[in-house]
C-alpha positions as CSV (number, residue, x, y, z in Angstrom):
1,X,41.7,-46.1,7.8
2,X,37.9,-45.1,7.2
3,X,37.1,-42.9,3.9
4,X,36.9,-39.0,4.7
5,X,33.7,-39.7,2.4
6,X,30.2,-40.8,2.7
7,X,29.2,-42.8,-0.8
8,X,25.5,-42.9,0.1
9,X,25.4,-39.5,0.5
10,X,27.2,-39.0,-2.8
11,X,25.0,-41.5,-4.3
12,X,21.8,-39.5,-2.8
13,X,23.2,-36.0,-4.5
14,X,24.0,-37.1,-8.2
15,X,20.6,-38.9,-7.8
16,X,19.2,-35.5,-6.9
17,X,21.0,-33.9,-9.7
18,X,19.4,-36.2,-12.3
19,X,15.9,-35.9,-10.6
20,X,15.3,-32.6,-9.9
21,X,17.8,-31.0,-12.1
22,X,17.1,-33.0,-15.5
23,X,21.2,-33.5,-15.5
24,X,22.9,-36.9,-16.7
25,X,24.4,-39.4,-15.3
26,X,27.2,-39.5,-17.4
27,X,27.9,-35.6,-16.9
28,X,27.7,-35.6,-13.1
29,X,29.4,-38.9,-12.1
30,X,32.7,-37.7,-13.6
31,X,32.5,-34.8,-11.3
32,X,31.4,-36.5,-8.1
33,X,33.9,-39.0,-8.5
34,X,37.3,-36.8,-8.4
35,X,38.5,-37.8,-4.8
36,X,37.4,-41.4,-4.8
37,X,39.4,-44.6,-5.1
38,X,38.0,-47.4,-7.8
39,X,36.8,-49.6,-5.7
40,X,34.6,-47.5,-4.2
41,X,33.8,-45.8,-7.9
42,X,31.7,-49.1,-9.2
43,X,29.8,-49.5,-5.7
44,X,28.9,-45.5,-6.6
45,X,27.9,-46.4,-10.3
46,X,25.9,-49.2,-9.1
47,X,23.8,-47.6,-6.4
48,X,22.9,-44.6,-9.0
49,X,22.1,-46.6,-11.6
50,X,20.6,-49.1,-10.0
51,X,18.5,-46.4,-7.9
52,X,17.4,-44.5,-11.5
53,X,16.8,-48.5,-12.4
54,X,14.0,-49.2,-10.0
55,X,13.3,-45.7,-9.3
56,X,9.5,-46.3,-9.8
57,X,9.5,-49.7,-7.2
58,X,11.6,-48.0,-5.0
59,X,9.0,-44.7,-4.9
60,X,6.0,-47.3,-3.6
61,X,8.0,-48.6,-1.2
62,X,8.9,-45.1,0.8
63,X,5.2,-44.3,0.2
64,X,4.3,-47.3,2.0
65,X,6.3,-46.8,4.5
66,X,6.5,-42.8,5.0
67,X,3.1,-40.6,6.0
68,X,4.7,-37.6,4.5
69,X,7.2,-37.3,1.7
70,X,10.2,-35.5,2.8
71,X,10.1,-32.5,0.4
72,X,12.3,-28.9,-0.3
73,X,15.7,-28.7,1.5
74,X,15.3,-32.4,3.1
75,X,14.3,-34.1,-0.3
76,X,18.2,-35.0,-0.5
77,X,17.5,-37.4,2.2
78,X,14.0,-39.1,0.4
79,X,17.1,-40.0,-1.9
80,X,19.1,-41.0,1.0
81,X,16.6,-43.8,1.6
82,X,16.3,-45.0,-2.0
83,X,19.6,-45.7,-1.4
84,X,19.4,-47.7,1.7
85,X,16.6,-50.0,0.0
86,X,18.2,-50.3,-2.8
87,X,21.4,-51.9,-1.1
88,X,19.0,-53.8,1.1
89,X,17.7,-55.3,-2.3
90,X,19.8,-55.9,-4.5
91,X,23.2,-56.1,-3.4
92,X,25.2,-58.2,-1.1
93,X,26.0,-55.2,1.1
94,X,25.8,-56.7,5.1
95,X,22.1,-55.2,6.1
96,X,23.8,-53.7,9.0
97,X,26.8,-52.2,7.3
98,X,24.3,-50.5,4.7
99,X,22.1,-49.3,7.2
100,X,25.0,-47.8,9.1
101,X,26.2,-45.9,6.0
102,X,23.4,-44.7,4.8
103,X,22.5,-43.1,8.3
104,X,25.6,-41.5,8.5
105,X,24.8,-40.1,5.1
106,X,22.8,-37.8,6.9
107,X,25.4,-36.6,8.4
108,X,27.4,-36.1,5.6
109,X,24.9,-34.4,4.1
110,X,24.5,-31.6,7.8
111,X,21.1,-33.4,8.2
112,X,22.0,-34.8,12.0
113,X,18.8,-34.3,13.3
114,X,17.2,-36.7,10.6
115,X,19.5,-39.7,11.3
116,X,16.2,-41.3,13.4
117,X,14.2,-41.0,10.9
118,X,16.2,-42.7,8.2
119,X,17.1,-45.6,10.1
120,X,13.6,-46.1,11.8
121,X,12.2,-46.2,7.7
122,X,14.8,-48.7,6.8
123,X,14.6,-50.7,9.8
124,X,10.4,-50.7,9.1
125,X,11.6,-52.0,5.5
126,X,13.6,-54.3,6.6
127,X,10.6,-56.0,8.9
128,X,7.6,-56.0,6.4
129,X,10.1,-57.0,3.4
130,X,8.1,-59.6,2.5
131,X,5.0,-58.1,2.6
132,X,6.0,-55.3,0.7
133,X,7.2,-57.4,-2.0
134,X,4.5,-59.4,-2.4
135,X,2.1,-56.1,-2.6
136,X,4.2,-53.9,-5.2
137,X,3.9,-57.5,-7.6
138,X,0.1,-56.2,-8.3
139,X,1.5,-52.8,-9.0
140,X,1.8,-50.8,-12.3
141,X,5.6,-49.6,-10.9
142,X,6.7,-53.1,-11.4
143,X,7.8,-52.5,-15.3
144,X,9.8,-49.4,-13.7
145,X,9.3,-47.7,-17.0
146,X,6.9,-44.3,-17.0
147,X,3.9,-44.3,-18.5
148,X,4.3,-42.1,-21.8
149,X,6.8,-45.1,-22.6
150,X,5.0,-47.8,-22.0
151,X,2.3,-47.0,-24.1
152,X,4.3,-46.0,-26.8
153,X,5.8,-49.2,-26.5
154,X,2.4,-51.1,-26.2
155,X,1.4,-49.6,-29.4
156,X,4.6,-49.7,-31.7
157,X,5.6,-53.5,-30.5
158,X,1.8,-55.0,-28.8
159,X,3.3,-58.5,-29.1
160,X,7.2,-57.6,-28.2
161,X,6.4,-54.5,-24.8
162,X,7.1,-56.6,-22.1
163,X,10.4,-58.3,-23.6
164,X,11.7,-54.7,-24.8
165,X,11.1,-53.9,-20.4
166,X,12.5,-57.1,-19.4
167,X,15.6,-56.4,-21.3
168,X,15.8,-52.5,-20.2
169,X,15.5,-53.1,-17.1
170,X,18.7,-56.0,-17.2
171,X,22.4,-55.0,-16.8
172,X,24.1,-54.4,-20.2
173,X,26.1,-57.2,-21.4
174,X,30.1,-55.8,-22.0
175,X,30.5,-56.1,-25.9
176,X,34.1,-55.4,-27.4
177,X,34.5,-54.3,-31.1
178,X,38.1,-57.0,-32.0
179,X,40.6,-54.6,-34.4
180,X,41.3,-56.5,-37.4
181,X,44.5,-54.5,-38.0
182,X,46.2,-56.8,-34.6
183,X,43.7,-59.6,-34.3
184,X,41.2,-62.2,-35.4
185,X,38.6,-62.2,-33.4
186,X,39.6,-66.0,-32.9
187,X,43.2,-64.8,-31.9
188,X,41.5,-62.1,-29.2
189,X,39.5,-64.9,-27.8
190,X,41.9,-66.9,-27.2
191,X,44.0,-63.6,-25.4
192,X,41.0,-63.1,-23.6
193,X,41.1,-66.5,-22.4
194,X,45.0,-66.4,-20.9
195,X,43.5,-63.4,-19.1
196,X,41.1,-64.8,-17.8
197,X,37.9,-63.3,-19.2
198,X,35.4,-65.6,-20.5
199,X,34.1,-64.1,-24.0
200,X,31.5,-65.1,-26.7
201,X,31.4,-65.0,-30.4
202,X,28.3,-63.3,-32.3
203,X,27.3,-65.5,-35.2
204,X,26.6,-62.4,-37.5
205,X,28.9,-59.6,-36.1
206,X,32.7,-60.1,-37.2
207,X,34.6,-58.5,-35.1
208,X,32.0,-58.6,-31.9
209,X,32.7,-60.4,-28.7
210,X,30.4,-60.4,-25.7
211,X,32.2,-60.9,-22.2
212,X,30.3,-63.2,-19.8
213,X,31.0,-60.4,-17.1
214,X,31.7,-56.9,-17.4
215,X,35.3,-56.1,-16.9
216,X,37.8,-53.1,-16.4
217,X,39.0,-52.1,-19.8
218,X,42.7,-52.4,-17.8
219,X,42.4,-56.2,-18.2
220,X,42.0,-55.9,-21.7
221,X,45.0,-57.8,-23.5
222,X,46.4,-54.4,-25.7
223,X,43.3,-52.0,-25.4
224,X,45.8,-49.4,-24.4
225,X,47.9,-50.2,-28.0
226,X,44.1,-50.0,-29.6
227,X,43.4,-54.2,-29.9
228,X,40.1,-53.9,-28.9
229,X,36.9,-51.0,-28.6
230,X,34.0,-51.1,-25.9
231,X,31.0,-51.1,-28.4
232,X,27.7,-52.7,-28.4
233,X,27.0,-55.2,-31.3
234,X,24.2,-53.2,-32.4
235,X,26.3,-50.2,-32.5
236,X,28.8,-51.8,-34.3
237,X,26.5,-52.5,-37.0
238,X,26.7,-49.1,-38.2
239,X,30.0,-48.7,-40.1
240,X,29.5,-52.4,-41.2
241,X,26.0,-51.5,-43.4
242,X,28.0,-48.0,-44.8
243,X,31.1,-50.9,-46.2
244,X,34.0,-48.3,-45.8
245,X,36.2,-48.4,-48.9
246,X,39.7,-47.1,-48.7
247,X,40.2,-44.2,-50.5
248,X,36.2,-43.0,-49.5
249,X,35.7,-39.7,-48.4
250,X,33.2,-40.4,-45.6
251,X,32.0,-37.9,-43.0
252,X,30.8,-39.3,-39.7
253,X,28.0,-36.9,-39.0
254,X,27.3,-36.4,-35.0
255,X,30.3,-38.7,-34.8
256,X,30.9,-38.1,-30.8
257,X,32.2,-39.7,-28.2
258,X,34.3,-41.7,-31.7
259,X,33.1,-45.4,-31.4
260,X,32.1,-45.4,-35.2
261,X,34.6,-43.1,-36.6
262,X,37.6,-45.7,-35.4
263,X,35.7,-48.7,-36.7
264,X,35.2,-47.2,-40.2
265,X,39.0,-46.7,-39.9
266,X,39.6,-50.5,-38.8
267,X,37.6,-51.5,-41.6
268,X,39.3,-49.3,-44.4
269,X,42.5,-47.5,-43.0
270,X,43.2,-45.6,-46.0
271,X,39.8,-43.6,-46.1
272,X,39.4,-39.6,-45.8
273,X,36.7,-39.8,-42.8
274,X,35.6,-35.8,-41.5
275,X,34.3,-36.3,-38.0
276,X,31.7,-33.8,-37.3
277,X,29.7,-33.2,-34.2
278,X,27.8,-30.0,-32.5
279,X,29.8,-30.6,-28.7
280,X,33.3,-29.3,-28.8
281,X,33.8,-30.4,-24.9
282,X,32.3,-34.7,-26.6
283,X,35.2,-33.9,-29.4
284,X,37.7,-34.5,-27.1
285,X,36.7,-38.1,-26.6
286,X,36.7,-39.1,-30.5
287,X,40.2,-37.6,-30.8
288,X,41.3,-39.7,-27.7
289,X,40.2,-42.8,-29.4
290,X,41.7,-41.9,-32.7
291,X,45.2,-41.5,-30.6
292,X,44.5,-45.1,-28.5
293,X,44.0,-47.1,-31.9
294,X,46.9,-44.5,-33.9
295,X,44.5,-44.0,-36.5
296,X,43.9,-40.4,-38.7
297,X,41.2,-38.5,-39.2
298,X,39.9,-34.5,-39.6
299,X,37.9,-33.7,-36.4
300,X,35.7,-30.6,-36.2
301,X,32.9,-28.8,-34.5
302,X,29.8,-28.2,-36.8
303,X,26.0,-28.4,-36.9
304,X,24.5,-30.9,-38.9
305,X,21.8,-29.0,-39.7
306,X,24.3,-26.1,-41.2
307,X,26.9,-28.4,-42.9
308,X,26.9,-25.3,-45.5
309,X,29.3,-23.6,-42.2
310,X,31.8,-26.5,-42.5
311,X,31.7,-28.7,-45.6
312,X,32.9,-25.9,-47.8
313,X,30.6,-27.7,-50.8
314,X,32.5,-30.9,-50.5
315,X,30.6,-34.0,-51.0
316,X,31.1,-37.7,-49.8
317,X,31.1,-41.3,-51.4
318,X,29.9,-42.1,-47.8
319,X,27.6,-40.8,-45.2
320,X,27.2,-41.9,-41.7
321,X,24.3,-40.1,-39.7
322,X,24.1,-41.1,-36.5
323,X,21.2,-38.6,-35.6
324,X,20.6,-37.1,-32.3
325,X,17.5,-39.0,-31.0
326,X,15.6,-40.3,-27.5
327,X,18.1,-43.0,-26.9
328,X,15.1,-45.4,-25.9
329,X,17.1,-48.3,-27.3
330,X,20.0,-48.1,-25.2
331,X,18.0,-48.2,-21.4
332,X,20.0,-50.7,-19.7
333,X,23.2,-48.7,-20.1
334,X,21.8,-45.3,-19.2
335,X,18.7,-46.2,-16.6
336,X,18.5,-42.3,-16.1
337,X,16.9,-41.9,-19.5
338,X,13.5,-43.2,-18.8
339,X,13.3,-39.9,-16.5
340,X,14.9,-37.4,-18.6
341,X,12.9,-37.8,-21.5
342,X,9.7,-36.6,-22.0
343,X,6.6,-37.8,-24.6
344,X,7.0,-34.1,-26.1
345,X,10.9,-34.9,-27.1
346,X,9.7,-37.9,-29.3
347,X,8.1,-35.1,-32.0
348,X,10.9,-32.4,-31.2
349,X,13.6,-35.0,-32.1
350,X,12.1,-36.5,-34.6
351,X,12.1,-32.8,-37.1
352,X,15.6,-32.7,-35.8
353,X,16.3,-35.8,-37.4
354,X,14.4,-35.2,-40.8
355,X,16.2,-31.3,-40.8
356,X,19.6,-33.0,-40.6
357,X,18.8,-35.7,-43.1
358,X,17.5,-32.8,-45.3
359,X,20.5,-30.3,-45.0
360,X,23.1,-33.1,-45.0
361,X,21.9,-35.5,-48.4
362,X,22.9,-32.8,-51.0
363,X,26.3,-33.2,-49.8
364,X,26.5,-36.9,-50.6
365,X,27.9,-37.5,-54.2
366,X,25.2,-39.2,-56.7
367,X,26.0,-43.1,-56.3
368,X,26.7,-42.3,-52.8
369,X,25.9,-44.2,-49.6
370,X,24.2,-42.6,-46.2
371,X,23.6,-44.8,-43.5
372,X,20.9,-43.3,-41.1
373,X,21.2,-44.7,-37.4
374,X,19.3,-44.1,-34.2
375,X,19.5,-46.0,-30.5
376,X,15.9,-45.7,-30.9
377,X,13.4,-48.1,-30.6
378,X,10.5,-45.3,-31.4
379,X,9.0,-45.5,-34.9
380,X,8.3,-42.4,-35.2
381,X,12.4,-41.5,-35.2
382,X,13.0,-44.5,-37.5
383,X,11.1,-46.3,-39.8
384,X,8.8,-43.9,-40.4
385,X,11.4,-41.2,-40.6
386,X,12.7,-42.8,-43.5
387,X,9.6,-43.4,-44.9
388,X,8.6,-39.9,-45.2
389,X,12.5,-39.2,-46.7
390,X,11.5,-41.9,-49.4
391,X,8.4,-39.7,-50.0
392,X,10.3,-36.7,-50.6
393,X,13.1,-37.9,-52.3
394,X,12.7,-39.2,-55.8
395,X,16.7,-39.7,-55.8
396,X,16.8,-42.0,-52.9
397,X,16.4,-45.6,-52.4
398,X,17.1,-48.5,-49.6
399,X,19.3,-50.7,-50.5
400,X,19.1,-53.1,-47.5
401,X,16.1,-55.5,-48.3
402,X,13.8,-53.9,-45.7
403,X,10.8,-51.8,-46.4
404,X,12.1,-49.0,-44.2
405,X,15.2,-50.0,-43.0
406,X,16.3,-52.7,-40.1
407,X,14.5,-52.2,-36.6
408,X,16.6,-54.2,-33.7
409,X,15.4,-54.2,-30.3
410,X,17.4,-54.5,-26.6
411,X,17.7,-58.4,-25.7
412,X,19.4,-59.5,-22.8
413,X,22.0,-61.4,-24.0
414,X,22.4,-59.5,-27.2
415,X,22.8,-55.7,-28.5
416,X,20.8,-52.7,-27.7
417,X,18.2,-51.0,-29.2
418,X,19.2,-49.6,-32.8
419,X,17.8,-48.5,-36.2
420,X,19.9,-48.5,-39.4
421,X,18.9,-47.5,-42.9
422,X,21.1,-47.7,-45.8
423,X,20.3,-45.2,-48.4
424,X,21.5,-44.4,-52.3
425,X,21.5,-41.8,-53.8
426,X,20.7,-42.4,-57.3
427,X,23.4,-41.8,-60.1
428,X,23.3,-39.1,-62.4
């Protein structure tokens, strides 16, 4: 039986909501996927993420194939053509099927009169594909990043920016965090192997396992029982650096969706954890993760810049501040970040980060540890932020052997881009 929906038109709608309305894919897709079967969900995600990963290249191809761009109410068909070209370039869908389904998308989008136009553009692309790809290779769109971000990366990392861009343009590896309460990492590797899943240990992160190929969590041994959690290896470094101890009072600030909260409790099951986030809707995920792992924490909604409203004067032995940031280290997981962020956001975010850091510092006990972390690779949000903080606070020192924290850059088989700084508060 043929599906009642047209996936290509749904993909074009999702892309339009990201590019024209500034919404994130992680917000848009769950809404649009409600009545779609699992296999089609995977293809829809592939098309949406793929188009946003290769956006400048696809824009350039369309500019070569059409005299005038589609605008206004017809703009949705511009995104439909992108979906069509993406399939022809980067998927194994046979060209005739990709073409037919994409042209049918115009009908689903109530623009049947433009079927011929879409068919013509896609057929022209097929005829000229080799020459177009050769010409595109000498074009700046090959980097697939907005110019403001390229410029920042070139200034911050003159020798590494191309490697960063390459890693950002890859599909992300799938990392698991093995729960030591249930299995050793070696035992879990054996269980994965028995389930037909090839995986690799990380050389330095004790509970991190990288899967050879991404898979559904339903295939992971004991996932519903909390034996493992999907979490990038760089993100796993936060709780490790915090070094929680049973009996500690610990604040996990900006905690949603809860990956770090649950990691803290895996490392120190008897710690007293308060998980706080400003976004009430995202706290549901924290509670779901705690429930799956059968862990206890107090979860509350609160603004990190105003701890006086929710901390009630309590001081903590350890604080993990996973600060709101540009997310430029996780572009390969969220390619829409490239098109949703603006250069001006960096200054605004760095001011907010400093505000939160300043506000929460008095709530750390003397002799306590605060880990400041971001999934950004922009120095203004990271090392420069810590440098500024240390200059202002004589009772703060950095304890992880680096001058102003540790910057990790995204790598193809390694972790996402991440920054950590472990700050010690002087004992009185």
